[in-house]
C-alpha positions in Angstrom: -34.7 -19.3 45.6 -34.1 -20.1 49.2 -36.2 -19.0 52.1 -33.5 -16.5 53.3 -33.2 -14.9 49.9 -37.0 -14.4 49.8 -37.0 -12.9 53.3 -34.2 -10.5 52.4 -36.0 -9.4 49.3 -39.3 -8.9 51.0 -37.7 -6.9 53.9 -35.6 -4.6 51.6 -36.6 -1.0 51.9 -38.1 0.6 48.8 -36.2 3.5 47.3 -38.2 6.0 45.3 -36.3 8.2 42.9 -37.8 11.4 41.4 -37.9 11.0 37.6 -36.7 14.5 37.0 -33.8 14.2 39.4 -32.8 10.9 37.8 -32.9 12.4 34.3 -30.8 15.3 35.4 -28.2 13.0 36.9 -28.1 10.9 33.7 -27.8 14.0 31.5 -24.9 15.4 33.5 -23.1 12.1 33.7 -23.6 11.5 29.9 -22.2 15.0 29.2 -19.2 14.3 31.3 -18.7 11.0 29.6 -19.1 12.6 26.2 -16.4 15.1 27.1 -14.1 12.4 28.5 -14.7 10.2 25.4 -14.0 13.2 23.1 -10.7 13.8 25.0 -9.8 10.1 24.7 -10.6 10.0 21.0 -8.7 13.2 20.3 -5.7 11.8 22.2 -5.9 8.5 20.2 -6.2 10.4 16.9 -3.1 12.5 17.7 -1.0 9.5 18.8 -2.1 7.0 16.1 -0.5 7.1 12.7 -2.6 7.4 9.6 -0.8 4.6 7.8 -2.4 1.2 7.2 0.6 -0.6 8.6 -0.2 -3.3 11.1 1.1 -6.7 11.9 -1.8 -8.3 9.9 -1.0 -6.2 6.9 2.7 -6.9 7.1 1.9 -10.7 7.3 -0.4 -10.5 4.2 2.3 -8.6 2.3 5.1 -11.1 3.3 2.8 -14.1 2.5 2.0 -12.6 -0.8 5.7 -12.2 -1.6 6.3 -15.8 -0.6 3.5 -17.0 -2.8 4.8 -15.0 -5.7 8.3 -16.4 -5.2 7.4 -20.0 -4.7 4.7 -20.3 -7.3 6.7 -18.4 -10.0 3.3 -17.2 -11.2 4.6 -14.7 -13.7 6.7 -17.3 -15.5 3.8 -19.7 -15.5 1.4 -17.1 -17.0 3.8 -16.2 -19.8 5.2 -19.6 -20.8 3.3 -22.6 -19.3 1.3 -24.5 -21.9 -1.2 -25.8 -19.3 -2.7 -22.4 -18.7 -6.0 -21.9 -20.4 -5.1 -18.8 -22.4 -8.6 -17.7 -23.6 -9.9 -17.7 -20.0 -6.7 -16.0 -18.8 -7.1 -13.1 -21.3 -10.8 -12.8 -20.5 -10.0 -12.6 -16.8 -7.3 -9.9 -17.5 -9.8 -7.9 -19.5 -12.5 -8.0 -16.8 -10.0 -7.1 -14.0 -8.8 -4.3 -16.2 -12.4 -3.0 -16.5 -12.6 -3.1 -12.7 -9.3 -1.2 -12.3 -10.3 1.5 -14.8 -13.6 2.0 -13.0 -11.8 2.3 -9.7 -9.3 4.8 -11.2 -12.2 6.8 -12.7 -14.1 6.9 -9.4 -11.1 7.6 -7.1 -9.3 10.1 -9.2 -11.7 11.8 -11.6 -14.9 11.8 -9.5 -13.2 12.5 -6.2 -10.3 14.7 -7.1 -11.5 16.5 -10.3 -15.3 16.7 -9.9 -15.1 16.9 -6.0 -17.8 14.3 -5.6 -17.7 12.6 -2.2 -17.7 8.9 -1.9 -21.2 8.7 -0.5 -22.5 10.4 -3.7 -20.9 8.1 -6.3 -24.0 6.0 -6.6 -26.1 9.1 -7.2 -23.8 10.5 -9.8 -23.5 7.2 -11.7 -25.4 4.3 -10.2 -24.1 1.6 -12.6 -20.4 1.9 -11.8 -20.1 0.0 -8.5 -22.2 -3.0 -9.7 -20.3 -3.3 -13.0 -16.9 -3.0 -11.2 -18.0 -5.7 -8.6 -19.4 -8.0 -11.3 -16.3 -7.7 -13.5 -14.0 -8.4 -10.6 -15.9 -11.4 -9.4 -16.2 -12.9 -12.9 -12.6 -12.0 -13.7 -11.4 -13.7 -10.5 -13.3 -16.8 -11.2 -12.0 -17.0 -14.8 -8.4 -16.4 -13.5 -8.8 -19.2 -11.0 -10.2 -21.6 -13.7 -7.4 -20.6 -16.2 -4.6 -21.4 -13.7 -6.3 -24.5 -12.2 -4.4 -27.0 -14.5 -1.1 -25.7 -13.2 -1.7 -25.2 -9.4 -4.8 -27.5 -8.9 -6.4 -26.9 -5.4 -3.7 -24.4 -4.4 -5.0 -21.9 -7.1 -7.7 -20.3 -5.0 -5.6 -19.8 -1.8 -2.6 -18.7 -3.9 -4.6 -16.0 -5.8 -6.4 -14.9 -2.7 -3.1 -14.4 -0.8 -1.6 -12.5 -3.7 -4.8 -10.3 -3.9 -4.6 -9.5 -0.2 -0.9 -8.5 -0.6 -2.0 -6.2 -3.5 -4.7 -4.6 -1.4 -2.3 -4.0 1.4 0.1 -2.2 -1.0 -2.8 -0.1 -2.5 -4.1 0.9 0.9 -0.6 2.3 1.9 -0.2 4.4 -1.2 -0.8 8.0 -0.3 -3.3 9.7 -2.6 
């Protein structure tokens, strides 16, 4: 610090604020801010749409369609001899387990039994870990089974298709 800065700091008058007065000011201003924030949030909720459409989601969907078209993955899965069939079928089975658990949780537990999403683990604690494990292992097996066909493009290709699938699922009204 320079000499002039030190002199200014030493000569500055002290301002003493009563703690009670300060807390009252802070409470009143925070209440005003809370009211203003509530109004802003309400306005945003009224004007924003509830759909999951965004530029990012549209890009994922379009990229997924491009990957499906260019890779011709359905034809490859059905008729290409380079695909490792045993691993492919195992991956389909594990991903099917994941989808069935998701349908059970989303439709049966939420709609029929009226159990909220934060209580799913209390109702049946094994469902989420089994679904997660089956999806991860199924995805790895699917990648390995298609590796002889697409080589290093297998992982980005499957990830892009998966993201397009997620975008479609998110936009389905339930």
